[in-house]
PASEBA-1860 file (N, C-alpha, C; in nm, 3 decimals):
! residues 298
1> MKDFFQTV> 19.267/9.250/4.247/19.322/9.150/4.388/19.373/9.242/4.480 ~ 19.470/9.357/4.454/19.525/9.440/4.559/19.411/9.544/4.596 ~ 19.308/9.562/4.530/19.210/9.668/4.611/19.124/9.548/4.738 ~ 19.115/9.401/4.706/19.065/9.357/4.828/19.139/9.354/4.963 ~ 19.284/9.379/4.962/19.357/9.412/5.066/19.316/9.524/5.136 ~ 19.242/9.609/5.030/19.224/9.781/5.146/19.098/9.783/5.172 ~ 19.009/9.702/5.137/18.880/9.664/5.199/18.837/9.646/5.309 ~ 18.713/9.675/5.369/18.660/9.669/5.531/18.667/9.503/5.540
9> RFKILLCV> 18.604/9.428/5.455/18.589/9.266/5.487/18.708/9.226/5.494 ~ 18.855/9.249/5.411/18.952/9.176/5.478/19.032/9.200/5.592 ~ 18.973/9.367/5.626/19.012/9.401/5.766/18.945/9.326/5.880 ~ 18.841/9.314/5.844/18.749/9.216/5.951/18.775/9.090/5.961 ~ 18.825/9.024/5.830/18.872/8.890/5.818/19.018/8.838/5.878 ~ 19.108/8.958/5.863/19.214/8.988/5.944/19.204/8.975/6.092 ~ 19.135/9.059/6.135/19.096/9.056/6.283/19.059/8.929/6.312 ~ 18.974/8.853/6.252/18.856/8.715/6.294/19.003/8.615/6.318
17> CVVIAGIM> 19.101/8.661/6.225/19.225/8.514/6.194/19.330/8.527/6.339 ~ 19.318/8.678/6.357/19.430/8.691/6.456/19.352/8.668/6.582 ~ 19.257/8.685/6.626/19.161/8.619/6.752/19.172/8.505/6.771 ~ 19.158/8.432/6.610/19.157/8.274/6.641/19.311/8.191/6.678 ~ 19.373/8.281/6.600/19.506/8.250/6.609/19.566/8.277/6.749 ~ 19.498/8.361/6.785/19.584/8.399/6.958/19.482/8.304/7.059 ~ 19.362/8.257/7.022/19.286/8.148/7.124/19.360/7.982/7.074 ~ 19.405/7.989/6.956/19.467/7.871/6.947/19.597/7.864/7.057
25> AYAGANGR> 19.663/7.984/7.011/19.798/7.988/7.060/19.769/7.960/7.216 ~ 19.691/8.017/7.284/19.652/8.023/7.467/19.643/7.894/7.492 ~ 19.556/7.845/7.400/19.491/7.690/7.414/19.651/7.605/7.412 ~ 19.693/7.616/7.324/19.861/7.541/7.270/19.918/7.542/7.413 ~ 19.919/7.691/7.452/20.006/7.691/7.577/19.966/7.633/7.717 ~ 19.837/7.600/7.709/19.763/7.567/7.836/19.707/7.416/7.817 ~ 19.767/7.326/7.720/19.712/7.226/7.693/19.593/7.201/7.644 ~ 19.529/7.292/7.609/19.398/7.289/7.578/19.360/7.292/7.414
33> LRAAPQEL> 19.464/7.254/7.361/19.418/7.288/7.211/19.315/7.203/7.148 ~ 19.339/7.071/7.202/19.209/6.956/7.180/19.071/7.011/7.206 ~ 19.075/7.074/7.264/18.928/7.120/7.322/18.884/7.267/7.261 ~ 18.984/7.337/7.238/18.986/7.453/7.163/18.830/7.485/7.095 ~ 18.798/7.399/6.968/18.719/7.374/6.887/18.564/7.369/6.957 ~ 18.564/7.302/7.091/18.446/7.272/7.155/18.407/7.412/7.218 ~ 18.534/7.452/7.269/18.496/7.579/7.372/18.457/7.697/7.285 ~ 18.514/7.700/7.141/18.458/7.784/7.053/18.337/7.795/7.040
41> LAAALTPL> 18.269/7.689/7.012/18.134/7.628/6.972/18.062/7.674/7.087 ~ 18.131/7.615/7.231/18.035/7.669/7.328/18.020/7.820/7.321 ~ 18.093/7.882/7.330/18.095/8.023/7.310/18.015/8.082/7.202 ~ 18.018/8.024/7.112/17.914/8.057/6.974/17.772/8.034/7.030 ~ 17.791/7.932/7.092/17.629/7.878/7.119/17.532/7.917/7.256 ~ 17.635/7.978/7.354/17.580/8.050/7.463/17.460/8.155/7.459 ~ 17.486/8.215/7.347/17.376/8.345/7.371/17.218/8.273/7.321 ~ 17.224/8.175/7.211/17.135/8.089/7.176/17.064/8.017/7.255
49> QRIAAICS> 17.147/7.954/7.370/17.094/7.871/7.443/17.003/7.949/7.580 ~ 17.109/8.107/7.588/17.020/8.148/7.713/16.883/8.200/7.633 ~ 16.867/8.258/7.467/16.762/8.276/7.426/16.654/8.133/7.470 ~ 16.714/8.036/7.421/16.647/7.912/7.427/16.551/7.910/7.563 ~ 16.640/7.944/7.684/16.599/7.918/7.790/16.497/8.002/7.833 ~ 16.524/8.175/7.771/16.412/8.243/7.833/16.250/8.177/7.745 ~ 16.288/8.147/7.640/16.161/8.117/7.551/16.088/7.988/7.641 ~ 16.162/7.885/7.669/16.112/7.769/7.749/16.067/7.827/7.883
57> NGVSGVWD> 16.130/7.900/7.958/16.072/7.977/8.075/15.932/8.034/8.040 ~ 15.924/8.129/7.933/15.828/8.173/7.883/15.703/8.115/7.866 ~ 15.724/8.010/7.782/15.626/7.931/7.734/15.556/7.850/7.884 ~ 15.668/7.810/7.927/15.637/7.709/8.054/15.546/7.798/8.172 ~ 15.573/7.950/8.161/15.490/8.063/8.250/15.398/8.088/8.205 ~ 15.365/8.094/8.078/15.238/8.094/7.996/15.108/7.983/8.055 ~ 15.180/7.852/8.012/15.129/7.737/8.027/15.077/7.723/8.160 ~ 15.137/7.771/8.272/15.115/7.760/8.398/14.997/7.853/8.426
65> RFVRLDSV> 14.992/7.965/8.390/14.903/8.077/8.388/14.758/8.022/8.341 ~ 14.770/7.933/8.231/14.664/7.900/8.151/14.587/7.794/8.230 ~ 14.701/7.687/8.281/14.633/7.590/8.386/14.584/7.672/8.524 ~ 14.597/7.765/8.550/14.575/7.849/8.689/14.463/7.875/8.674 ~ 14.434/7.964/8.508/14.307/8.049/8.492/14.195/7.941/8.480 ~ 14.225/7.809/8.411/14.140/7.712/8.379/14.079/7.670/8.519 ~ 14.145/7.617/8.622/14.134/7.624/8.729/14.055/7.702/8.818 ~ 14.058/7.824/8.799/14.000/7.947/8.857/13.888/7.999/8.801
73> MEENERLE> 13.852/7.939/8.657/13.701/7.973/8.598/13.599/7.838/8.642 ~ 13.662/7.724/8.665/13.602/7.616/8.734/13.581/7.598/8.861 ~ 13.659/7.721/8.943/13.616/7.738/9.099/13.517/7.822/9.067 ~ 13.541/7.917/9.006/13.420/8.063/8.987/13.255/7.992/8.924 ~ 13.254/7.877/8.844/13.165/7.821/8.808/13.081/7.738/8.933 ~ 13.155/7.687/9.004/13.125/7.592/9.116/13.074/7.691/9.229 ~ 13.128/7.833/9.233/13.100/7.917/9.366/12.984/7.971/9.305 ~ 12.952/7.984/9.169/12.803/8.062/9.119/12.719/7.927/9.135
81> KENAELRS> 12.722/7.787/9.117/12.607/7.721/9.155/12.565/7.703/9.279 ~ 12.692/7.712/9.355/12.665/7.733/9.512/12.578/7.843/9.561 ~ 12.614/7.963/9.514/12.551/8.100/9.520/12.408/8.102/9.476 ~ 12.349/8.035/9.348/12.228/8.017/9.298/12.173/7.938/9.395 ~ 12.182/7.805/9.451/12.100/7.716/9.533/12.119/7.787/9.672 ~ 12.223/7.893/9.730/12.192/7.939/9.841/12.057/8.081/9.824 ~ 12.081/8.125/9.734/11.966/8.224/9.684/11.818/8.170/9.695 ~ 11.812/8.054/9.636/11.696/7.952/9.632/11.659/7.918/9.753
89> QLVDLDRY> 11.751/7.895/9.826/11.706/7.853/9.977/11.660/7.956/10.061 ~ 11.712/8.066/10.052/11.732/8.185/10.124/11.542/8.241/10.090 ~ 11.534/8.258/9.975/11.394/8.266/9.921/11.296/8.162/9.944 ~ 11.330/8.042/9.987/11.214/7.934/10.049/11.198/7.958/10.181 ~ 11.325/8.019/10.232/11.348/8.027/10.397/11.253/8.178/10.437 ~ 11.277/8.285/10.333/11.162/8.360/10.369/11.014/8.407/10.338 ~ 11.013/8.281/10.258/10.860/8.232/10.244/10.793/8.129/10.368 ~ 10.907/8.070/10.379/10.828/7.982/10.542/10.849/8.081/10.659
97> KAENETFR> 10.942/8.158/10.677/10.889/8.264/10.760/10.777/8.357/10.746 ~ 10.732/8.375/10.662/10.616/8.476/10.590/10.471/8.388/10.642 ~ 10.501/8.235/10.615/10.407/8.164/10.622/10.380/8.136/10.768 ~ 10.486/8.121/10.818/10.460/8.085/10.961/10.419/8.195/11.068 ~ 10.469/8.319/11.025/10.413/8.441/11.070/10.250/8.470/11.061 ~ 10.220/8.417/10.908/10.054/8.451/10.875/9.983/8.344/10.965 ~ 10.053/8.203/10.991/9.967/8.102/11.037/9.945/8.126/11.195 ~ 10.065/8.197/11.271/10.060/8.238/11.391/9.933/8.363/11.397
105> HANNIREE> 9.920/8.421/11.314/9.825/8.533/11.329/9.685/8.421/11.290 ~ 9.668/8.382/11.222/9.537/8.327/11.188/9.479/8.236/11.303 ~ 9.621/8.176/11.371/9.554/8.099/11.479/9.497/8.178/11.601 ~ 9.559/8.306/11.613/9.504/8.398/11.702/9.398/8.444/11.657 ~ 9.317/8.464/11.565/9.187/8.531/11.490/9.104/8.396/11.517 ~ 9.170/8.270/11.492/9.079/8.168/11.509/9.016/8.126/11.638 ~ 9.109/8.197/11.719/9.065/8.170/11.853/8.980/8.284/11.897 ~ 8.962/8.405/11.846/8.872/8.464/11.846/8.761/8.498/11.785
113> NPQYSYLP> 8.759/8.366/11.695/8.652/8.355/11.629/8.647/8.223/11.570 ~ 8.624/8.153/11.637/8.587/7.996/11.628/8.495/7.951/11.514 ~ 8.413/8.039/11.510/8.305/7.996/11.384/8.364/8.002/11.293 ~ 8.459/8.076/11.254/8.523/8.085/11.080/8.621/7.989/11.068 ~ 8.645/7.936/10.932/8.750/7.866/10.893/8.824/7.969/10.789 ~ 8.995/7.954/10.805/9.046/8.060/10.738/9.145/8.001/10.671 ~ 9.206/8.044/10.525/9.284/8.019/10.439/9.383/8.112/10.426 ~ 9.521/8.083/10.450/9.624/8.193/10.445/9.634/8.204/10.265
121> GFVIGRDP> 9.665/8.323/10.241/9.711/8.331/10.088/9.812/8.465/10.116 ~ 9.878/8.434/9.977/9.986/8.554/9.934/9.970/8.636/9.813 ~ 9.971/8.782/9.838/9.972/8.811/9.713/10.069/8.817/9.617 ~ 10.017/8.745/9.478/10.097/8.737/9.419/10.105/8.852/9.243 ~ 10.000/8.920/9.250/9.989/9.009/9.137/9.889/9.129/9.186 ~ 9.905/9.246/9.124/9.809/9.341/9.131/9.778/9.412/8.982 ~ 9.647/9.462/8.955/9.604/9.510/8.834/9.667/9.664/8.845 ~ 9.764/9.683/8.768/9.797/9.833/8.723/9.710/9.917/8.692
129> LDSFYSFT> 9.602/9.832/8.585/9.504/9.956/8.571/9.376/10.010/8.660 ~ 9.364/9.930/8.772/9.300/9.932/8.883/9.327/9.997/8.984 ~ 9.274/10.158/9.000/9.315/10.243/9.092/9.239/10.214/9.239 ~ 9.171/10.107/9.248/9.134/10.077/9.357/9.162/9.943/9.436 ~ 9.337/9.895/9.373/9.407/9.811/9.447/9.345/9.641/9.460 ~ 9.303/9.632/9.358/9.245/9.490/9.351/9.372/9.425/9.327 ~ 9.356/9.305/9.383/9.518/9.210/9.386/9.502/9.076/9.354 ~ 9.579/8.984/9.306/9.549/8.845/9.319/9.635/8.752/9.414
137> IDIGSKNG> 9.582/8.648/9.487/9.636/8.569/9.581/9.697/8.440/9.524 ~ 9.745/8.349/9.567/9.799/8.221/9.514/9.745/8.110/9.579 ~ 9.570/8.127/9.598/9.496/8.006/9.624/9.374/8.036/9.550 ~ 9.306/7.922/9.550/9.211/7.910/9.450/9.094/7.778/9.457 ~ 9.031/7.773/9.373/8.883/7.651/9.397/8.971/7.560/9.462 ~ 9.068/7.489/9.399/9.168/7.358/9.474/9.160/7.370/9.614 ~ 9.180/7.491/9.685/9.240/7.523/9.805/9.110/7.509/9.906 ~ 8.972/7.530/9.814/8.844/7.577/9.882/8.799/7.677/9.896
145> VEKGDVVV> 8.835/7.779/9.818/8.828/7.941/9.790/8.689/7.937/9.700 ~ 8.577/8.008/9.729/8.506/8.031/9.644/8.446/8.191/9.616 ~ 8.395/8.212/9.500/8.332/8.340/9.461/8.276/8.403/9.582 ~ 8.270/8.543/9.651/8.194/8.585/9.726/8.303/8.548/9.860 ~ 8.358/8.496/9.884/8.427/8.450/10.043/8.518/8.579/10.074 ~ 8.484/8.631/10.210/8.545/8.751/10.251/8.691/8.739/10.282 ~ 8.738/8.830/10.268/8.924/8.828/10.281/8.950/8.948/10.393 ~ 9.043/8.880/10.484/9.062/8.973/10.569/9.215/8.985/10.592
153> SDYGYLVG> 9.265/9.109/10.659/9.413/9.057/10.662/9.494/8.988/10.799 ~ 9.599/8.976/10.794/9.654/8.877/10.903/9.655/8.911/11.060 ~ 9.587/9.063/11.070/9.562/9.070/11.191/9.412/9.100/11.186 ~ 9.296/9.015/11.072/9.184/9.030/11.102/9.085/9.180/11.090 ~ 9.166/9.245/11.010/9.100/9.382/10.968/9.041/9.313/10.801 ~ 8.933/9.364/10.766/8.830/9.350/10.659/8.927/9.430/10.542 ~ 8.932/9.330/10.448/9.017/9.358/10.320/8.932/9.371/10.199 ~ 8.865/9.304/10.193/8.744/9.297/10.093/8.689/9.154/10.025
161> IVADTTLT> 8.683/9.086/9.926/8.608/8.993/9.888/8.654/8.939/9.764 ~ 8.639/8.792/9.763/8.660/8.727/9.637/8.576/8.743/9.522 ~ 8.615/8.799/9.405/8.517/8.845/9.297/8.562/8.732/9.210 ~ 8.643/8.658/9.189/8.643/8.539/9.086/8.783/8.453/9.122 ~ 8.779/8.303/9.078/8.879/8.227/9.127/8.906/8.142/9.002 ~ 9.023/8.117/9.006/9.065/8.003/8.892/9.110/7.860/9.001 ~ 9.156/7.762/8.932/9.202/7.612/9.042/9.321/7.648/9.106 ~ 9.396/7.780/9.079/9.515/7.790/9.190/9.511/7.946/9.229
169> SSKIVTIL> 9.424/8.023/9.179/9.462/8.184/9.208/9.284/8.267/9.257 ~ 9.291/8.355/9.310/9.194/8.426/9.332/9.176/8.571/9.311 ~ 9.101/8.654/9.242/9.099/8.798/9.271/9.026/8.855/9.346 ~ 9.081/8.944/9.415/9.012/9.002/9.541/8.991/9.186/9.540 ~ 8.856/9.206/9.545/8.812/9.337/9.524/8.826/9.396/9.652 ~ 8.886/9.500/9.671/8.894/9.559/9.798/8.785/9.652/9.836 ~ 8.765/9.696/9.995/8.658/9.754/10.024/8.678/9.947/9.981 ~ 8.820/9.940/9.922/8.815/10.046/9.855/8.755/10.128/9.759
177> NPSVNVAC> 8.719/9.964/9.692/8.594/9.982/9.579/8.489/10.034/9.572 ~ 8.434/10.118/9.509/8.283/10.190/9.542/8.170/10.064/9.495 ~ 8.194/9.935/9.464/8.123/9.862/9.397/8.092/9.749/9.548 ~ 8.180/9.785/9.624/8.174/9.688/9.779/8.122/9.775/9.872 ~ 7.994/9.741/9.936/7.935/9.789/10.017/7.946/9.698/10.158 ~ 7.951/9.763/10.254/7.972/9.704/10.403/7.894/9.764/10.507 ~ 7.783/9.675/10.563/7.704/9.712/10.675/7.795/9.700/10.801 ~ 7.815/9.836/10.877/7.879/9.855/10.961/7.810/9.926/11.075
185> MASRTRDN> 7.906/9.964/11.186/7.850/10.036/11.262/7.978/10.102/11.397 ~ 7.945/10.186/11.442/8.081/10.249/11.520/8.046/10.165/11.673 ~ 8.182/10.067/11.676/8.144/10.015/11.802/8.124/10.059/11.936 ~ 8.157/10.207/11.974/8.129/10.274/12.075/7.972/10.267/12.094 ~ 7.944/10.355/11.996/7.813/10.424/11.984/7.701/10.319/11.931 ~ 7.724/10.191/11.857/7.648/10.108/11.813/7.556/10.201/11.685 ~ 7.596/10.296/11.645/7.522/10.374/11.535/7.557/10.295/11.429 ~ 7.461/10.272/11.315/7.502/10.205/11.218/7.518/10.285/11.053
193> GLVTGSDE> 7.593/10.225/10.975/7.623/10.293/10.872/7.665/10.231/10.751 ~ 7.681/10.261/10.629/7.734/10.187/10.505/7.873/10.191/10.501 ~ 7.981/10.145/10.500/8.117/10.163/10.445/8.133/10.121/10.311 ~ 8.190/10.230/10.237/8.202/10.206/10.060/8.301/10.260/10.048 ~ 8.365/10.227/9.915/8.482/10.300/9.855/8.469/10.419/9.790 ~ 8.543/10.526/9.759/8.496/10.667/9.720/8.618/10.698/9.623 ~ 8.589/10.776/9.510/8.688/10.779/9.397/8.765/10.904/9.470 ~ 8.703/11.005/9.556/8.791/11.109/9.615/8.883/11.057/9.711
201> LVAEGLCR> 8.845/10.935/9.787/8.954/10.892/9.875/9.053/10.795/9.881 ~ 9.037/10.725/9.756/9.121/10.601/9.744/9.237/10.659/9.704 ~ 9.294/10.756/9.665/9.439/10.806/9.679/9.485/10.800/9.814 ~ 9.414/10.844/9.879/9.467/10.830/10.050/9.406/10.715/10.121 ~ 9.392/10.614/10.046/9.367/10.472/10.095/9.253/10.456/10.228 ~ 9.144/10.564/10.180/9.032/10.571/10.312/8.899/10.529/10.245 ~ 8.803/10.451/10.285/8.669/10.464/10.281/8.584/10.561/10.315 ~ 8.467/10.543/10.273/8.356/10.648/10.343/8.249/10.562/10.421
209> MTNLPRTT> 8.158/10.627/10.525/8.083/10.562/10.585/7.984/10.665/10.581 ~ 7.874/10.597/10.526/7.752/10.718/10.477/7.617/10.636/10.580 ~ 7.509/10.743/10.560/7.421/10.693/10.652/7.389/10.671/10.797 ~ 7.493/10.776/10.881/7.499/10.761/11.035/7.404/10.858/11.083 ~ 7.360/10.839/11.193/7.259/10.900/11.199/7.295/11.032/11.257 ~ 7.223/11.140/11.239/7.257/11.287/11.277/7.278/11.300/11.403 ~ 7.236/11.239/11.510/7.253/11.268/11.653/7.353/11.144/11.658 ~ 7.466/11.110/11.595/7.517/11.023/11.669/7.643/11.084/11.731
217> QATIGDQV> 7.696/11.019/11.853/7.784/11.058/11.945/7.906/10.975/11.918 ~ 7.941/10.937/11.781/8.049/10.888/11.724/8.148/11.000/11.722 ~ 8.264/10.938/11.744/8.382/11.037/11.727/8.501/11.005/11.676 ~ 8.584/11.075/11.625/8.732/11.044/11.583/8.788/10.943/11.642 ~ 8.848/10.836/11.579/8.887/10.760/11.666/8.847/10.610/11.700 ~ 8.706/10.640/11.693/8.603/10.541/11.736/8.634/10.400/11.607 ~ 8.651/10.297/11.691/8.662/10.143/11.620/8.531/10.130/11.502 ~ 8.533/10.101/11.389/8.444/10.033/11.291/8.436/9.910/11.260
225> VTTGLGGV> 8.322/9.783/11.311/8.344/9.691/11.291/8.187/9.656/11.184 ~ 8.181/9.535/11.138/8.053/9.485/11.069/7.961/9.466/11.137 ~ 7.862/9.462/11.090/7.736/9.408/11.157/7.674/9.296/11.127 ~ 7.694/9.234/11.000/7.652/9.140/10.930/7.527/9.120/10.880 ~ 7.460/9.256/10.888/7.338/9.290/10.779/7.347/9.242/10.624 ~ 7.273/9.192/10.575/7.252/9.179/10.425/7.330/9.023/10.407 ~ 7.372/8.953/10.533/7.412/8.846/10.444/7.549/8.800/10.390 ~ 7.619/8.947/10.363/7.753/8.920/10.312/7.873/8.940/10.368
233> FPSGLLVG> 7.877/9.002/10.497/8.004/9.014/10.549/7.955/8.949/10.727 ~ 8.030/8.873/10.750/7.979/8.813/10.892/8.013/8.941/10.976 ~ 7.968/8.915/11.070/7.934/9.034/11.196/8.094/9.025/11.269 ~ 8.108/9.154/11.331/8.223/9.173/11.417/8.334/9.171/11.365 ~ 8.364/9.200/11.224/8.503/9.193/11.185/8.513/9.383/11.196 ~ 8.679/9.369/11.234/8.727/9.497/11.215/8.726/9.542/11.087 ~ 8.698/9.684/11.092/8.717/9.755/10.943/8.825/9.848/10.937 ~ 8.834/9.936/11.048/8.919/10.058/11.089/8.876/10.148/11.199
241> TLESLDSE> 8.922/10.269/11.193/8.882/10.367/11.257/8.829/10.532/11.185 ~ 8.745/10.584/11.268/8.689/10.680/11.207/8.817/10.800/11.194 ~ 8.802/10.843/11.080/8.894/10.981/11.083/8.856/11.138/11.080 ~ 8.727/11.138/11.041/8.646/11.261/11.056/8.509/11.198/11.019 ~ 8.450/11.339/11.064/8.267/11.326/11.062/8.206/11.433/11.003 ~ 8.142/11.411/10.941/8.073/11.572/10.895/7.940/11.527/10.873 ~ 7.850/11.635/10.854/7.691/11.645/10.799/7.693/11.636/10.658 ~ 7.623/11.533/10.633/7.554/11.507/10.475/7.506/11.661/10.421
249> ASGQSMVA> 7.536/11.640/10.294/7.475/11.772/10.270/7.318/11.779/10.244 ~ 7.267/11.693/10.256/7.100/11.694/10.271/7.045/11.718/10.421 ~ 7.165/11.718/10.507/7.143/11.734/10.634/7.080/11.616/10.740 ~ 7.032/11.551/10.666/6.941/11.399/10.720/7.039/11.301/10.802 ~ 7.135/11.298/10.791/7.244/11.220/10.815/7.410/11.274/10.816 ~ 7.482/11.187/10.854/7.636/11.211/10.904/7.676/11.111/10.791 ~ 7.861/11.169/10.728/7.916/11.095/10.671/8.036/11.116/10.734 ~ 8.129/10.983/10.758/8.218/10.971/10.816/8.352/10.962/10.721
257> TVRPGADI> 8.491/10.950/10.747/8.586/10.913/10.686/8.651/10.809/10.763 ~ 8.677/10.688/10.707/8.696/10.541/10.768/8.855/10.546/10.713 ~ 8.964/10.495/10.810/9.092/10.422/10.759/9.082/10.330/10.804 ~ 9.109/10.241/10.714/9.086/10.085/10.695/9.188/10.056/10.797 ~ 9.169/9.954/10.896/9.291/9.901/10.958/9.405/9.831/10.897 ~ 9.370/9.765/10.753/9.489/9.698/10.681/9.537/9.818/10.615 ~ 9.652/9.823/10.576/9.710/9.893/10.462/9.671/9.844/10.327 ~ 9.590/9.865/10.284/9.545/9.780/10.171/9.624/9.797/10.009
265> PEIREVLV> 9.690/9.908/10.024/9.772/9.904/9.899/9.907/9.852/9.911 ~ 9.956/9.810/10.013/10.108/9.747/10.051/10.051/9.613/10.110 ~ 9.937/9.584/10.127/9.909/9.416/10.201/9.992/9.337/10.108 ~ 10.041/9.219/10.186/10.125/9.118/10.131/10.063/8.982/10.152 ~ 9.991/8.971/10.278/9.944/8.843/10.324/9.776/8.854/10.349 ~ 9.708/8.752/10.326/9.551/8.747/10.351/9.517/8.634/10.438 ~ 9.386/8.658/10.470/9.301/8.524/10.518/9.177/8.546/10.461 ~ 9.171/8.391/10.397/9.029/8.401/10.322/8.948/8.319/10.433
273> ITDGADSE> 8.852/8.391/10.457/8.719/8.320/10.544/8.636/8.238/10.451 ~ 8.649/8.144/10.477/8.588/8.028/10.403/8.441/7.959/10.459 ~ 8.405/8.008/10.603/8.282/7.948/10.670/8.211/8.085/10.735 ~ 8.099/8.088/10.729/8.023/8.207/10.786/8.000/8.297/10.735 ~ 7.985/8.298/10.628/7.940/8.377/10.509/7.848/8.315/10.408 ~ 7.728/8.393/10.363/7.679/8.330/10.264/7.731/8.397/10.132 ~ 7.818/8.244/10.052/7.845/8.300/9.950/7.795/8.341/9.799 ~ 7.671/8.308/9.781/7.582/8.365/9.693/7.557/8.524/9.686
281> AAEPSPSP> 7.546/8.560/9.848/7.490/8.673/9.862/7.638/8.794/9.857 ~ 7.749/8.703/9.878/7.854/8.782/9.899/7.921/8.844/9.787 ~ 7.897/8.861/9.680/7.954/8.935/9.583/7.936/9.064/9.575 ~ 8.069/9.134/9.502/8.049/9.256/9.496/7.925/9.323/9.415 ~ 7.843/9.434/9.479/7.729/9.457/9.393/7.772/9.548/9.278 ~ 7.666/9.510/9.165/7.732/9.556/9.052/7.753/9.705/9.026 ~ 7.644/9.790/9.109/7.615/9.940/9.113/7.612/9.963/9.274 ~ 7.615/10.090/9.307/7.649/10.139/9.430/7.519/10.112/9.505
289> SPASDAQD> 7.498/10.119/9.629/7.347/10.086/9.707/7.281/10.284/9.708 ~ 7.176/10.264/9.776/7.114/10.365/9.793/7.211/10.482/9.872 ~ 7.297/10.418/9.968/7.379/10.517/10.037/7.463/10.590/9.966 ~ 7.519/10.475/9.858/7.632/10.549/9.761/7.566/10.651/9.669 ~ 7.440/10.624/9.657/7.361/10.739/9.564/7.367/10.882/9.660 ~ 7.324/10.847/9.794/7.325/10.970/9.895/7.458/11.019/9.889 ~ 7.578/10.961/9.867/7.702/11.015/9.876/7.734/11.123/9.747 ~ 7.670/11.050/9.653/7.716/11.119/9.513/7.644/11.241/9.493
297> SE> 7.541/11.273/9.596/7.456/11.391/9.566/7.519/11.488/9.655 ~ 7.608/11.500/9.743/7.677/11.584/9.797/7.697/11.681/9.710
END
C-alpha cells in the first residue's frame, strides 16, 4: 500500500482531485456550485461535439456533391441526346443541300437537252478491287433505272453506263474501263474516233481516243463529244478534252489522250439518262472493239 503512494497513477489521481477541488472551490466562491457538474460535463463533451459537427458537415458535403454529380450526369446525358439529334439534322441538311445543287444542275442540263429525262443519284459505294473506278449509286429499278442507261456528271459530262441494277441501287461502269467504247468526235474539226479506257492511263484518270484520221487538224484542248453512232450513247454528250495527239504505231491513224470532264475517281453525284438511248444496245461490250485491238498492237 505504501508503494502505491509512490506510483505515477497516484500522482495523476492526486492532480485530478486537486483540479476538481479547485474548480469546486471556484464555483462555490462564485455561487455556481450547482452548475459545476454540468459545466464539467460540457467541457468534457465539447471536443466530442466538435468532432460530431465536423463529421456531420463532411457527410452533408459528400451528399451535396453526390446530388450535384447526379444532376450533372443527367444534364450531360440530355446534352448528348441533343448533340446526336443536331448531328442527324446536320447530315440531313448536307444531303438536302447536295440534292438541291444536283437538281439545279440537272435542270440546267434538261434545258440544254430537253429530249432526255434525268434521274439524280448519289454514289454510295465503290468496288475496291476494280481499278477502273466502278461505283454504286442509290437509285435502282424502282426509280426507273435500267441496265444500259447512260450516266453523266451533274455538269453533263459522260461518266459511264449502268451495268446492273437492283430495286434500290445500280452499279456503274465508267468510261475508264476498256470494256466501254464510245463513238466520239473532236467538236471543232468533226473528226471521228473511239474513246475507250486504257490500263496504262487509268491511274491518271485518262482515256484513249483511237481511229482519228491521220490528217486530223484536231489539237490539244479541243472538246470531245459523243456522236450517237451505234445507238449506245446519245449524241452531243460532252466527254472531255484532248490532252495529247500522236501517230499510231501502224501510221494509218492518230491516237489521242482524253481527259474526261468529270473527275471520275472522286465523283459523288451523277445523273442517269432514262430516255434517248437504246437500252438494249447500251451494255458494256464484253470485249474491246477492233479499235481497241488496234490500240493493243501499239
